[in-house]
N, C-alpha and C positions, 0 to 999 in steps of 0.2 A: 669848748675846745673841739676842733675838728680832728677827725681821724686822718692820720697821714696816708697819702696815696701810695699804694704799693707799686713798685717798678720791678718787673721780672726780667732778668738779663741772661738767662741760661736756656734759651730756646734750642740750643744744640742738644741739650740733655733731655728735654721734654717740653711739650707745649700743648695747649688745648686742642681738642679735636676740631677740625674744620667743620663748621655747621652742616655743610652739604654731605660730608662723609658721615657725620653722626645721624643725619636724617636717613641716609641710605642704609645704615647699619641697624637702625632701630627695629625694623620688623624681625630681624634675625635674633636680636637680643630679647625680644618679647615672646616670639612664637616659634622660631626655628632654631632653638638653642641646643638641640641634641648633639650628641657626639657623632660626627660624620663617619666614624668607623663602626658604629653600631648597626645591627641588622633591623632594629625596630623602625617603625614609621617615622618617628621624630628624627632619628639619626639619619635615615635615608633622605628626608627633606633637607637636612643640613648638608648632606653630601652633595645633593643636586645643586644647592646654592653655591657651595664651595667650588664645585667643578665648573659652574657657569662663570664665577669670578676668575678662576684660573684661565679659562678660555678667553675671557675678555682682556685680561692682562697680557696673555701671550700674543694676542692679536695687536694690542696697543704697542707693544715693544718689538713686534715682529720676531718673536721667538720661533725656533724651528719646530718645536713640539710643545703643546701645552703641558705635557708631563715634566718639562724642564723647569716649570715654575714651582718653587718650593716655598711654602708658607712656614714661617717660624714665629716664635713668641717675641722676638726682638732682635736688635742689632748684635748683642753679645753672642747669642746662639748662632746667628747667621755668620758672623765673622769666624767663630770657631769652626763651624762646619766647612765653610768655603776655604779658609786658609789651610787647615789641616788636611782636608780632603784633596784639594788640588795639589798640595805639596807632596803628599804620600803617593798619589796616583801618578805623578810625573817625576818621581825621584830620579829616574833614569835620564832625565833631561837636564838635571842640575840640582844642586843642593844649597844654593845661595838664595836667601830670601831678603829682598831689599824693601825697606819701608822708610817712612820719615820719622824723625825724632819726636813728632807731636801727635802721634796716633792715639786712638782710644785704647784704654788698657786691655780690652779684649783682643785687640790686634797685637799689642806688645806681648801679652801673655801667651797667645797662640804661637808667636814667633819664638819666644823664649822656650816654650815647651818643645818645639821642633828641634831645638839645639840638642836636646837629650836623645833625639832620634837620628843624629848624624847630619843635621842641617846647620848651616852657618847663617846667622842673622846680621844684617848690616842696617844700621839706623842712620839715615842721611840727615845732615844738619839743614836747618831752614834759615831763611833770612828774617829780617825784623817784622815781616808781614805774615810769617808762618808758611811760606812757600819754599819748596826745595829749589836750590839754585839751579838754573837751567843748564849751566855748563856741566853739572854732575850727570845729567841725563845722557850725555855723549859717552860716558864711561861704561855704560852697561855692556856686558858681554853676552854672547848668544845663549849660553846655558845657564841663565839666571832666572829665577822666578821673581816677579815684581808684584807686590801687594800694597794697596792702600796709599798710593801717592796721590797728591792732588791732581785732578784731571785738567789738563790743558792740551792744546793741539799737538805740540811736539811729542808729548808722552804717548798720545794715542797713535801717532805714526810709528814710533819706535816699537810699541807693543805689537801692532799689526804686522810690521815688517819682520819681526823676530818670532812671531807666534808665541807670545808670552801671555801671562794672565794678569788681570787687574781686578782687584776687589774694590768696588766703590761703595762706601758707606753713605747711603742716602735714605735714612730712616725717617727723618722728620718731614 
């Protein structure tokens, strides 16, 4: 009797490390694994590697400053920091947070938490393909925060014109 073939269908939640990425990370996992906040030699080696990676990423995405690149342990931590941080820092610009009804629970929970701090959350419905209806985008008002909607051209134009924020979950 043969073993059944395994089919994995949740690549949105986790997937194998891309072989080229694993190969690039291997030296740091084996020899430069120190805490980059430490003052000892191993920590300073790790810090140099981390700062080099930060610089390369900043250059790749054309960031204003490499210090604007923040590494986190994963999407949940990133979403919490981005959503709560941007909302609180810009509360004077508006207190409505708009997101879709099919977001990751870290987004949903961050939005719900902010309602305890005086924010209003709006969860937009999606069509049968999981996308926000395009006509809904025209309803956005100037003083609203926008988080975690699917990216497409018209949304990008609205955000740019109104100087709003978009949190893109792109972890895999």
